[in-house]
N, CA, C, O and the ligand as a Tripos MOL2 file, in Angstrom:
@<TRIPOS>MOLECULE
protein
  273   271    69     0     0
PROTEIN
NO_CHARGES

@<TRIPOS>ATOM
      1 N          53.3950   -1.1150  105.5000 N.3       1 MET1
      2 CA         54.4660   -0.7130  104.5730 C.3       1 MET1
      3 C          53.8880   -0.5040  103.1810 C.2       1 MET1
      4 O          53.3040   -1.4100  102.5870 O.2       1 MET1
      5 N          54.0610    0.6840  102.6910 N.am      2 ASN2
      6 CA         53.5370    1.0020  101.3670 C.3       2 ASN2
      7 C          54.6450    0.8680  100.3140 C.2       2 ASN2
      8 O          55.5130    1.7310  100.1830 O.2       2 ASN2
      9 N          54.5870   -0.2260   99.5800 N.am      3 ILE3
     10 CA         55.6350   -0.5400   98.5880 C.3       3 ILE3
     11 C          55.7460    0.5720   97.5400 C.2       3 ILE3
     12 O          56.8450    0.9710   97.1540 O.2       3 ILE3
     13 N          54.6170    1.0520   97.0990 N.am      4 LYS4
     14 CA         54.6130    2.0680   96.0420 C.3       4 LYS4
     15 C          55.3630    3.3280   96.4910 C.2       4 LYS4
     16 O          56.1380    3.9060   95.7300 O.2       4 LYS4
     17 N          55.1200    3.7390   97.7240 N.am      5 MET5
     18 CA         55.7870    4.9220   98.2630 C.3       5 MET5
     19 C          57.3030    4.7300   98.2760 C.2       5 MET5
     20 O          58.0630    5.6260   97.9090 O.2       5 MET5
     21 N          57.7220    3.5370   98.7080 N.am      6 VAL6
     22 CA         59.1520    3.2550   98.7950 C.3       6 VAL6
     23 C          59.7720    3.2940   97.4130 C.2       6 VAL6
     24 O          60.8470    3.8620   97.2220 O.2       6 VAL6
     25 N          59.0940    2.6890   96.4490 N.am      7 ARG7
     26 CA         59.6370    2.6290   95.0970 C.3       7 ARG7
     27 C          59.7710    4.0360   94.4900 C.2       7 ARG7
     28 O          60.7010    4.3080   93.7310 O.2       7 ARG7
     29 N          58.8510    4.8980   94.8290 N.am      8 MET8
     30 CA         58.8440    6.2290   94.2270 C.3       8 MET8
     31 C          59.7790    7.2110   94.9340 C.2       8 MET8
     32 O          60.0460    8.3010   94.4270 O.2       8 MET8
     33 N          60.2650    6.8210   96.0920 N.am      9 ALA9
     34 CA         61.0910    7.7540   96.8550 C.3       9 ALA9
     35 C          62.3800    8.0870   96.1160 C.2       9 ALA9
     36 O          62.9610    7.2370   95.4420 O.2       9 ALA9
     37 N          62.8110    9.3150   96.2500 N.am     10 SER10
     38 CA         64.1070    9.6880   95.6980 C.3      10 SER10
     39 C          64.7430   10.7230   96.6140 C.2      10 SER10
     40 O          64.0780   11.3540   97.4360 O.2      10 SER10
     41 N          66.0320   10.8740   96.4480 N.am     11 TYR11
     42 CA         66.7950   11.7450   97.3320 C.3      11 TYR11
     43 C          67.4310   12.8650   96.5280 C.2      11 TYR11
     44 O          67.9830   12.6420   95.4510 O.2      11 TYR11
     45 N          67.3450   14.0550   97.0600 N.am     12 HIS12
     46 CA         67.8610   15.2240   96.3640 C.3      12 HIS12
     47 C          68.8780   15.9410   97.2340 C.2      12 HIS12
     48 O          68.7390   16.0240   98.4540 O.2      12 HIS12
     49 N          69.8910   16.4490   96.5790 N.am     13 PHE13
     50 CA         70.9160   17.1820   97.3070 C.3      13 PHE13
     51 C          71.2640   18.4520   96.5330 C.2      13 PHE13
     52 O          71.4830   18.4130   95.3230 O.2      13 PHE13
     53 N          71.3100   19.5610   97.2380 N.am     14 LYS14
     54 CA         71.7580   20.8210   96.6590 C.3      14 LYS14
     55 C          72.9940   21.2680   97.4240 C.2      14 LYS14
     56 O          72.9620   21.4370   98.6430 O.2      14 LYS14
     57 N          74.0760   21.4540   96.6920 N.am     15 CYS15
     58 CA         75.3220   21.8630   97.3270 C.3      15 CYS15
     59 C          75.1220   23.1750   98.0880 C.2      15 CYS15
     60 O          75.7010   23.3860   99.1540 O.2      15 CYS15
     61 N          74.3160   24.0240   97.5340 N.am     16 ARG16
     62 CA         73.9880   25.3090   98.1410 C.3      16 ARG16
     63 C          73.5030   25.1880   99.5920 C.2      16 ARG16
     64 O          73.7770   26.0480  100.4280 O.2      16 ARG16
     65 N          72.7770   24.1000   99.8650 N.am     17 ASP17
     66 CA         72.2230   23.8870  101.2070 C.3      17 ASP17
     67 C          73.3010   23.6140  102.2590 C.2      17 ASP17
     68 O          73.0360   23.7050  103.4580 O.2      17 ASP17
     69 N          74.5170   23.2780  101.8100 N.am     18 THR18
     70 CA         75.5990   23.0750  102.7740 C.3      18 THR18
     71 C          76.3230   24.3840  103.0610 C.2      18 THR18
     72 O          77.2660   24.4220  103.8520 O.2      18 THR18
     73 N          75.8720   25.4620  102.4060 N.am     19 GLY19
     74 CA         76.4730   26.7720  102.6510 C.3      19 GLY19
     75 C          77.4280   27.2150  101.5580 C.2      19 GLY19
     76 O          78.0510   28.2710  101.6640 O.2      19 GLY19
     77 N          77.5470   26.4050  100.4990 N.am     20 MET20
     78 CA         78.4290   26.7460   99.3850 C.3      20 MET20
     79 C          77.6990   27.6430   98.3850 C.2      20 MET20
     80 O          76.4830   27.5560   98.2110 O.2      20 MET20
     81 N          78.4860   28.5100   97.7300 N.am     21 GLU21
     82 CA         77.9460   29.2740   96.6030 C.3      21 GLU21
     83 C          78.1290   28.4060   95.3710 C.2      21 GLU21
     84 O          79.0780   28.5920   94.6090 O.2      21 GLU21
     85 N          77.2360   27.4720   95.1780 N.am     22 CYS22
     86 CA         77.4480   26.4560   94.1510 C.3      22 CYS22
     87 C          76.0990   25.9740   93.6350 C.2      22 CYS22
     88 O          75.2060   25.6640   94.4240 O.2      22 CYS22
     89 N          75.9440   25.9090   92.3010 N.am     23 PRO23
     90 CA         74.6470   25.5140   91.7350 C.3      23 PRO23
     91 C          74.4560   24.0020   91.5990 C.2      23 PRO23
     92 O          73.4490   23.5470   91.0580 O.2      23 PRO23
     93 N          75.4220   23.2280   92.0900 N.am     24 TYR24
     94 CA         75.3660   21.7750   91.9160 C.3      24 TYR24
     95 C          74.1560   21.1520   92.6150 C.2      24 TYR24
     96 O          73.8870   21.3970   93.7910 O.2      24 TYR24
     97 N          73.4440   20.3390   91.8420 N.am     25 GLU25
     98 CA         72.2960   19.6020   92.3780 C.3      25 GLU25
     99 C          72.3580   18.1890   91.8560 C.2      25 GLU25
    100 O          72.8280   17.9450   90.7440 O.2      25 GLU25
    101 N          71.8820   17.2560   92.6620 N.am     26 ILE26
    102 CA         71.8800   15.8660   92.2210 C.3      26 ILE26
    103 C          70.7200   15.1470   92.8720 C.2      26 ILE26
    104 O          70.2890   15.4940   93.9710 O.2      26 ILE26
    105 N          70.2190   14.1360   92.1760 N.am     27 SER27
    106 CA         69.1810   13.3090   92.7930 C.3      27 SER27
    107 C          69.4430   11.8540   92.4460 C.2      27 SER27
    108 O          70.0630   11.5460   91.4280 O.2      27 SER27
    109 N          68.9640   10.9650   93.3040 N.am     28 ALA28
    110 CA         69.1390    9.5300   93.0970 C.3      28 ALA28
    111 C          68.0300    8.7890   93.8120 C.2      28 ALA28
    112 O          67.3450    9.3390   94.6740 O.2      28 ALA28
    113 N          67.8650    7.5390   93.4410 N.am     29 ARG29
    114 CA         66.8290    6.7020   94.0650 C.3      29 ARG29
    115 C          67.1840    6.3230   95.4920 C.2      29 ARG29
    116 O          66.3080    6.1590   96.3420 O.2      29 ARG29
    117 N          68.4820    6.1860   95.7430 N.am     30 LYS30
    118 CA         68.9170    5.7490   97.0690 C.3      30 LYS30
    119 C          69.9430    6.7230   97.6290 C.2      30 LYS30
    120 O          70.7870    7.2410   96.8980 O.2      30 LYS30
    121 N          69.8640    6.9640   98.9160 N.am     31 ALA31
    122 CA         70.8210    7.8540   99.5660 C.3      31 ALA31
    123 C          72.2380    7.3150   99.3980 C.2      31 ALA31
    124 O          73.1850    8.0900   99.2620 O.2      31 ALA31
    125 N          72.3930    5.9750   99.4040 N.am     32 GLU32
    126 CA         73.7220    5.3590   99.2490 C.3      32 GLU32
    127 C          74.3400    5.7070   97.9050 C.2      32 GLU32
    128 O          75.5610    5.7860   97.7780 O.2      32 GLU32
    129 N          73.4850    5.9160   96.8910 N.am     33 ASP33
    130 CA         74.0030    6.2710   95.5660 C.3      33 ASP33
    131 C          74.4290    7.7270   95.5130 C.2      33 ASP33
    132 O          75.2820    8.1240   94.7190 O.2      33 ASP33
    133 N          73.8120    8.5030   96.3770 N.am     34 LEU34
    134 CA         74.0350    9.9470   96.3710 C.3      34 LEU34
    135 C          75.3720   10.3100   97.0280 C.2      34 LEU34
    136 O          76.1200   11.1450   96.5180 O.2      34 LEU34
    137 N          75.6530    9.6830   98.1430 N.am     35 ILE35
    138 CA         76.8210   10.0450   98.9600 C.3      35 ILE35
    139 C          78.1370   10.0460   98.1700 C.2      35 ILE35
    140 O          78.8520   11.0480   98.1880 O.2      35 ILE35
    141 N          78.4790    8.9300   97.4650 N.am     36 PRO36
    142 CA         79.7770    8.9400   96.7570 C.3      36 PRO36
    143 C          79.8630   10.0320   95.6970 C.2      36 PRO36
    144 O          80.9470   10.5490   95.4270 O.2      36 PRO36
    145 N          78.7320   10.3850   95.0960 N.am     37 LYS37
    146 CA         78.7330   11.4400   94.0810 C.3      37 LYS37
    147 C          78.9460   12.8050   94.7200 C.2      37 LYS37
    148 O          79.6450   13.6570   94.1710 O.2      37 LYS37
    149 N          78.3400   13.0040   95.8770 N.am     38 ILE38
    150 CA         78.5290   14.2570   96.6090 C.3      38 ILE38
    151 C          79.9910   14.3810   97.0380 C.2      38 ILE38
    152 O          80.5990   15.4430   96.9050 O.2      38 ILE38
    153 N          80.5430   13.2870   97.5520 N.am     39 VAL39
    154 CA         81.9410   13.2850   97.9900 C.3      39 VAL39
    155 C          82.8640   13.6100   96.8140 C.2      39 VAL39
    156 O          83.7870   14.4140   96.9460 O.2      39 VAL39
    157 N          82.6090   12.9820   95.6670 N.am     40 ALA40
    158 CA         83.4220   13.2400   94.4720 C.3      40 ALA40
    159 C          83.3060   14.7020   94.0460 C.2      40 ALA40
    160 O          84.2880   15.3170   93.6320 O.2      40 ALA40
    161 N          82.1070   15.2430   94.1510 N.am     41 HIS41
    162 CA         81.8880   16.6510   93.8060 C.3      41 HIS41
    163 C          82.6540   17.5700   94.7520 C.2      41 HIS41
    164 O          83.3060   18.5160   94.3110 O.2      41 HIS41
    165 N          82.5770   17.2960   96.0300 N.am     42 GLU42
    166 CA         83.2940   18.1200   97.0220 C.3      42 GLU42
    167 C          84.7930   18.1290   96.7130 C.2      42 GLU42
    168 O          85.4490   19.1650   96.8200 O.2      42 GLU42
    169 N          85.3280   16.9670   96.3300 N.am     43 LYS43
    170 CA         86.7430   16.8540   96.0090 C.3      43 LYS43
    171 C          87.1020   17.6330   94.7600 C.2      43 LYS43
    172 O          88.0270   18.4450   94.7720 O.2      43 LYS43
    173 N          86.3640   17.3850   93.6690 N.am     44 SER44
    174 CA         86.7520   17.9700   92.3890 C.3      44 SER44
    175 C          86.4210   19.4520   92.2970 C.2      44 SER44
    176 O          87.1870   20.2170   91.7120 O.2      44 SER44
    177 N          85.2940   19.8720   92.8630 N.am     45 GLU45
    178 CA         84.8640   21.2650   92.7100 C.3      45 GLU45
    179 C          85.2970   22.1650   93.8660 C.2      45 GLU45
    180 O          85.4990   23.3650   93.6790 O.2      45 GLU45
    181 N          85.4370   21.5960   95.0400 N.am     46 HIS46
    182 CA         85.7280   22.4300   96.2000 C.3      46 HIS46
    183 C          87.0690   22.1100   96.8520 C.2      46 HIS46
    184 O          87.4440   22.7060   97.8620 O.2      46 HIS46
    185 N          87.7930   21.1420   96.2450 N.am     47 GLY47
    186 CA         89.1330   20.8130   96.7380 C.3      47 GLY47
    187 C          89.1610   20.2430   98.1370 C.2      47 GLY47
    188 O          90.1670   20.3520   98.8390 O.2      47 GLY47
    189 N          88.0440   19.6260   98.5550 N.am     48 ILE48
    190 CA         87.9770   19.0230   99.8830 C.3      48 ILE48
    191 C          88.3590   17.5520   99.7760 C.2      48 ILE48
    192 O          87.6020   16.7400   99.2440 O.2      48 ILE48
    193 N          89.5530   17.2170  100.2910 N.am     49 ASP49
    194 CA         90.0410   15.8450  100.1530 C.3      49 ASP49
    195 C          89.4490   14.9250  101.2000 C.2      49 ASP49
    196 O          89.2120   13.7430  100.9470 O.2      49 ASP49
    197 N          89.2140   15.4740  102.3710 N.am     50 GLU50
    198 CA         88.6310   14.6510  103.4170 C.3      50 GLU50
    199 C          87.3740   15.3090  103.9570 C.2      50 GLU50
    200 O          87.3850   16.4730  104.3580 O.2      50 GLU50
    201 N          86.2990   14.5500  103.9600 N.am     51 ILE51
    202 CA         85.0270   15.0720  104.4480 C.3      51 ILE51
    203 C          85.0090   14.9240  105.9690 C.2      51 ILE51
    204 O          84.9090   13.8120  106.4890 O.2      51 ILE51
    205 N          85.1040   16.0310  106.6650 N.am     52 GLY52
    206 CA         85.0850   15.9990  108.1330 C.3      52 GLY52
    207 C          83.6810   15.8180  108.6850 C.2      52 GLY52
    208 O          82.6920   15.8780  107.9550 O.2      52 GLY52
    209 N          83.6180   15.5930  109.9950 N.am     53 ASP53
    210 CA         82.3210   15.3530  110.6250 C.3      53 ASP53
    211 C          81.3530   16.5190  110.4420 C.2      53 ASP53
    212 O          80.1500   16.3240  110.2730 O.2      53 ASP53
    213 N          81.8990   17.7320  110.4790 N.am     54 ASP54
    214 CA         81.0580   18.9180  110.3360 C.3      54 ASP54
    215 C          80.4010   18.9490  108.9560 C.2      54 ASP54
    216 O          79.2000   19.1910  108.8280 O.2      54 ASP54
    217 N          81.2160   18.6980  107.9260 N.am     55 LEU55
    218 CA         80.6780   18.7050  106.5620 C.3      55 LEU55
    219 C          79.7430   17.5260  106.3430 C.2      55 LEU55
    220 O          78.7170   17.6530  105.6740 O.2      55 LEU55
    221 N          80.1020   16.3740  106.9130 N.am     56 LYS56
    222 CA         79.2350   15.1990  106.8210 C.3      56 LYS56
    223 C          77.8410   15.5150  107.3350 C.2      56 LYS56
    224 O          76.8350   15.1580  106.7230 O.2      56 LYS56
    225 N          77.8070   16.2030  108.4930 N.am     57 GLN57
    226 CA         76.5160   16.5500  109.0900 C.3      57 GLN57
    227 C          75.7390   17.5030  108.2010 C.2      57 GLN57
    228 O          74.5250   17.3820  108.0400 O.2      57 GLN57
    229 N          76.4780   18.4690  107.6180 N.am     58 ARG58
    230 CA         75.7870   19.4200  106.7410 C.3      58 ARG58
    231 C          75.2640   18.7320  105.4870 C.2      58 ARG58
    232 O          74.1740   19.0480  105.0090 O.2      58 ARG58
    233 N          76.0420   17.7890  104.9530 N.am     59 ILE59
    234 CA         75.5980   17.0440  103.7710 C.3      59 ILE59
    235 C          74.3670   16.2120  104.1120 C.2      59 ILE59
    236 O          73.3670   16.2360  103.3940 O.2      59 ILE59
    237 N          74.4540   15.4810  105.2140 N.am     60 ASN60
    238 CA         73.3110   14.6620  105.6380 C.3      60 ASN60
    239 C          72.0580   15.5030  105.8400 C.2      60 ASN60
    240 O          70.9570   15.1130  105.4490 O.2      60 ASN60
    241 N          72.2470   16.6650  106.4590 N.am     61 GLY61
    242 CA         71.1090   17.5420  106.7160 C.3      61 GLY61
    243 C          70.5430   18.1610  105.4480 C.2      61 GLY61
    244 O          69.4110   18.6450  105.4320 O.2      61 GLY61
    245 N          71.3430   18.1410  104.3820 N.am     62 SER62
    246 CA         70.9180   18.7710  103.1300 C.3      62 SER62
    247 C          70.2510   17.8040  102.1720 C.2      62 SER62
    248 O          69.6530   18.2170  101.1780 O.2      62 SER62
    249 N          70.3530   16.5140  102.4700 N.am     63 ILE63
    250 CA         69.7110   15.5230  101.6060 C.3      63 ILE63
    251 C          68.2260   15.4740  101.9370 C.2      63 ILE63
    252 O          67.8280   15.1900  103.0670 O.2      63 ILE63
    253 N          67.4150   15.7590  100.9150 N.am     64 LYS64
    254 CA         65.9690   15.7790  101.1000 C.3      64 LYS64
    255 C          65.3430   14.5570  100.4340 C.2      64 LYS64
    256 O          65.6980   14.1770   99.3180 O.2      64 LYS64
    257 N          64.4180   13.9680  101.1450 N.am     65 ARG65
    258 CA         63.7400   12.8120  100.6110 C.3      65 ARG65
    259 C          62.3900   13.2270  100.0460 C.2      65 ARG65
    260 O          61.6320   13.9670  100.6730 O.2      65 ARG65
    261 N          62.1140   12.7390   98.8640 N.am     66 ARG66
    262 CA         60.8220   13.0250   98.2460 C.3      66 ARG66
    263 C          60.1780   11.7250   97.8120 C.2      66 ARG66
    264 O          60.8560   10.7300   97.5550 O.2      66 ARG66
    265 N          58.8680   11.7510   97.7340 N.am     67 PHE67
    266 CA         58.1680   10.5170   97.3840 C.3      67 PHE67
    267 C          57.6530   10.5030   95.9590 C.2      67 PHE67
    268 O          57.0540    9.5160   95.5300 O.2      67 PHE67
    269 N          57.8710   11.5700   95.2210 N.am     68 PHE68
    270 CA         57.4660   11.5560   93.8020 C.3      68 PHE68
    271 C          58.2530   12.6070   93.0380 C.2      68 PHE68
    272 O          58.0670   12.7620   91.8310 O.2      68 PHE68
    273 ZN         79.3940   22.3340   95.1480 Zn       69 ZN69
@<TRIPOS>BOND
     1     1     2 1
     2     2     3 1
     3     3     4 2
     4     3     5 am
     5     5     6 1
     6     6     7 1
     7     7     8 2
     8     7     9 am
     9     9    10 1
    10    10    11 1
    11    11    12 2
    12    11    13 am
    13    13    14 1
    14    14    15 1
    15    15    16 2
    16    15    17 am
    17    17    18 1
    18    18    19 1
    19    19    20 2
    20    19    21 am
    21    21    22 1
    22    22    23 1
    23    23    24 2
    24    23    25 am
    25    25    26 1
    26    26    27 1
    27    27    28 2
    28    27    29 am
    29    29    30 1
    30    30    31 1
    31    31    32 2
    32    31    33 am
    33    33    34 1
    34    34    35 1
    35    35    36 2
    36    35    37 am
    37    37    38 1
    38    38    39 1
    39    39    40 2
    40    39    41 am
    41    41    42 1
    42    42    43 1
    43    43    44 2
    44    43    45 am
    45    45    46 1
    46    46    47 1
    47    47    48 2
    48    47    49 am
    49    49    50 1
    50    50    51 1
    51    51    52 2
    52    51    53 am
    53    53    54 1
    54    54    55 1
    55    55    56 2
    56    55    57 am
    57    57    58 1
    58    58    59 1
    59    59    60 2
    60    59    61 am
    61    61    62 1
    62    62    63 1
    63    63    64 2
    64    63    65 am
    65    65    66 1
    66    66    67 1
    67    67    68 2
    68    67    69 am
    69    69    70 1
    70    70    71 1
    71    71    72 2
    72    71    73 am
    73    73    74 1
    74    74    75 1
    75    75    76 2
    76    75    77 am
    77    77    78 1
    78    78    79 1
    79    79    80 2
    80    79    81 am
    81    81    82 1
    82    82    83 1
    83    83    84 2
    84    83    85 am
    85    85    86 1
    86    86    87 1
    87    87    88 2
    88    87    89 am
    89    89    90 1
    90    90    91 1
    91    91    92 2
    92    91    93 am
    93    93    94 1
    94    94    95 1
    95    95    96 2
    96    95    97 am
    97    97    98 1
    98    98    99 1
    99    99   100 2
   100    99   101 am
   101   101   102 1
   102   102   103 1
   103   103   104 2
   104   103   105 am
   105   105   106 1
   106   106   107 1
   107   107   108 2
   108   107   109 am
   109   109   110 1
   110   110   111 1
   111   111   112 2
   112   111   113 am
   113   113   114 1
   114   114   115 1
   115   115   116 2
   116   115   117 am
   117   117   118 1
   118   118   119 1
   119   119   120 2
   120   119   121 am
   121   121   122 1
   122   122   123 1
   123   123   124 2
   124   123   125 am
   125   125   126 1
   126   126   127 1
   127   127   128 2
   128   127   129 am
   129   129   130 1
   130   130   131 1
   131   131   132 2
   132   131   133 am
   133   133   134 1
   134   134   135 1
   135   135   136 2
   136   135   137 am
   137   137   138 1
   138   138   139 1
   139   139   140 2
   140   139   141 am
   141   141   142 1
   142   142   143 1
   143   143   144 2
   144   143   145 am
   145   145   146 1
   146   146   147 1
   147   147   148 2
   148   147   149 am
   149   149   150 1
   150   150   151 1
   151   151   152 2
   152   151   153 am
   153   153   154 1
   154   154   155 1
   155   155   156 2
   156   155   157 am
   157   157   158 1
   158   158   159 1
   159   159   160 2
   160   159   161 am
   161   161   162 1
   162   162   163 1
   163   163   164 2
   164   163   165 am
   165   165   166 1
   166   166   167 1
   167   167   168 2
   168   167   169 am
   169   169   170 1
   170   170   171 1
   171   171   172 2
   172   171   173 am
   173   173   174 1
   174   174   175 1
   175   175   176 2
   176   175   177 am
   177   177   178 1
   178   178   179 1
   179   179   180 2
   180   179   181 am
   181   181   182 1
   182   182   183 1
   183   183   184 2
   184   183   185 am
   185   185   186 1
   186   186   187 1
   187   187   188 2
   188   187   189 am
   189   189   190 1
   190   190   191 1
   191   191   192 2
   192   191   193 am
   193   193   194 1
   194   194   195 1
   195   195   196 2
   196   195   197 am
   197   197   198 1
   198   198   199 1
   199   199   200 2
   200   199   201 am
   201   201   202 1
   202   202   203 1
   203   203   204 2
   204   203   205 am
   205   205   206 1
   206   206   207 1
   207   207   208 2
   208   207   209 am
   209   209   210 1
   210   210   211 1
   211   211   212 2
   212   211   213 am
   213   213   214 1
   214   214   215 1
   215   215   216 2
   216   215   217 am
   217   217   218 1
   218   218   219 1
   219   219   220 2
   220   219   221 am
   221   221   222 1
   222   222   223 1
   223   223   224 2
   224   223   225 am
   225   225   226 1
   226   226   227 1
   227   227   228 2
   228   227   229 am
   229   229   230 1
   230   230   231 1
   231   231   232 2
   232   231   233 am
   233   233   234 1
   234   234   235 1
   235   235   236 2
   236   235   237 am
   237   237   238 1
   238   238   239 1
   239   239   240 2
   240   239   241 am
   241   241   242 1
   242   242   243 1
   243   243   244 2
   244   243   245 am
   245   245   246 1
   246   246   247 1
   247   247   248 2
   248   247   249 am
   249   249   250 1
   250   250   251 1
   251   251   252 2
   252   251   253 am
   253   253   254 1
   254   254   255 1
   255   255   256 2
   256   255   257 am
   257   257   258 1
   258   258   259 1
   259   259   260 2
   260   259   261 am
   261   261   262 1
   262   262   263 1
   263   263   264 2
   264   263   265 am
   265   265   266 1
   266   266   267 1
   267   267   268 2
   268   267   269 am
   269   269   270 1
   270   270   271 1
   271   271   272 2
@<TRIPOS>SUBSTRUCTURE
     1 MET1         2 RESIDUE 1 A MET
     2 ASN2         6 RESIDUE 1 A ASN
     3 ILE3        10 RESIDUE 1 A ILE
     4 LYS4        14 RESIDUE 1 A LYS
     5 MET5        18 RESIDUE 1 A MET
     6 VAL6        22 RESIDUE 1 A VAL
     7 ARG7        26 RESIDUE 1 A ARG
     8 MET8        30 RESIDUE 1 A MET
     9 ALA9        34 RESIDUE 1 A ALA
    10 SER10       38 RESIDUE 1 A SER
    11 TYR11       42 RESIDUE 1 A TYR
    12 HIS12       46 RESIDUE 1 A HIS
    13 PHE13       50 RESIDUE 1 A PHE
    14 LYS14       54 RESIDUE 1 A LYS
    15 CYS15       58 RESIDUE 1 A CYS
    16 ARG16       62 RESIDUE 1 A ARG
    17 ASP17       66 RESIDUE 1 A ASP
    18 THR18       70 RESIDUE 1 A THR
    19 GLY19       74 RESIDUE 1 A GLY
    20 MET20       78 RESIDUE 1 A MET
    21 GLU21       82 RESIDUE 1 A GLU
    22 CYS22       86 RESIDUE 1 A CYS
    23 PRO23       90 RESIDUE 1 A PRO
    24 TYR24       94 RESIDUE 1 A TYR
    25 GLU25       98 RESIDUE 1 A GLU
    26 ILE26      102 RESIDUE 1 A ILE
    27 SER27      106 RESIDUE 1 A SER
    28 ALA28      110 RESIDUE 1 A ALA
    29 ARG29      114 RESIDUE 1 A ARG
    30 LYS30      118 RESIDUE 1 A LYS
    31 ALA31      122 RESIDUE 1 A ALA
    32 GLU32      126 RESIDUE 1 A GLU
    33 ASP33      130 RESIDUE 1 A ASP
    34 LEU34      134 RESIDUE 1 A LEU
    35 ILE35      138 RESIDUE 1 A ILE
    36 PRO36      142 RESIDUE 1 A PRO
    37 LYS37      146 RESIDUE 1 A LYS
    38 ILE38      150 RESIDUE 1 A ILE
    39 VAL39      154 RESIDUE 1 A VAL
    40 ALA40      158 RESIDUE 1 A ALA
    41 HIS41      162 RESIDUE 1 A HIS
    42 GLU42      166 RESIDUE 1 A GLU
    43 LYS43      170 RESIDUE 1 A LYS
    44 SER44      174 RESIDUE 1 A SER
    45 GLU45      178 RESIDUE 1 A GLU
    46 HIS46      182 RESIDUE 1 A HIS
    47 GLY47      186 RESIDUE 1 A GLY
    48 ILE48      190 RESIDUE 1 A ILE
    49 ASP49      194 RESIDUE 1 A ASP
    50 GLU50      198 RESIDUE 1 A GLU
    51 ILE51      202 RESIDUE 1 A ILE
    52 GLY52      206 RESIDUE 1 A GLY
    53 ASP53      210 RESIDUE 1 A ASP
    54 ASP54      214 RESIDUE 1 A ASP
    55 LEU55      218 RESIDUE 1 A LEU
    56 LYS56      222 RESIDUE 1 A LYS
    57 GLN57      226 RESIDUE 1 A GLN
    58 ARG58      230 RESIDUE 1 A ARG
    59 ILE59      234 RESIDUE 1 A ILE
    60 ASN60      238 RESIDUE 1 A ASN
    61 GLY61      242 RESIDUE 1 A GLY
    62 SER62      246 RESIDUE 1 A SER
    63 ILE63      250 RESIDUE 1 A ILE
    64 LYS64      254 RESIDUE 1 A LYS
    65 ARG65      258 RESIDUE 1 A ARG
    66 ARG66      262 RESIDUE 1 A ARG
    67 PHE67      266 RESIDUE 1 A PHE
    68 PHE68      270 RESIDUE 1 A PHE
    69 ZN69       273 GROUP 0 **** ****
């Protein structure tokens, strides 16, 4: 287990990657921090009140992990 790698990891999300015409991008240290922000964005910007399984999968598939 490489502690340094874990500490440096961050998660990036581009709304565009879910198929939206949207420039929204966000990054966070933990995926758990990212999800509620993405959900809030979907609600406020795209009027999606409930995130269905299809969108959940697209969001999950769009979150990219980076190590630096
Ligand atoms: Zn968006």
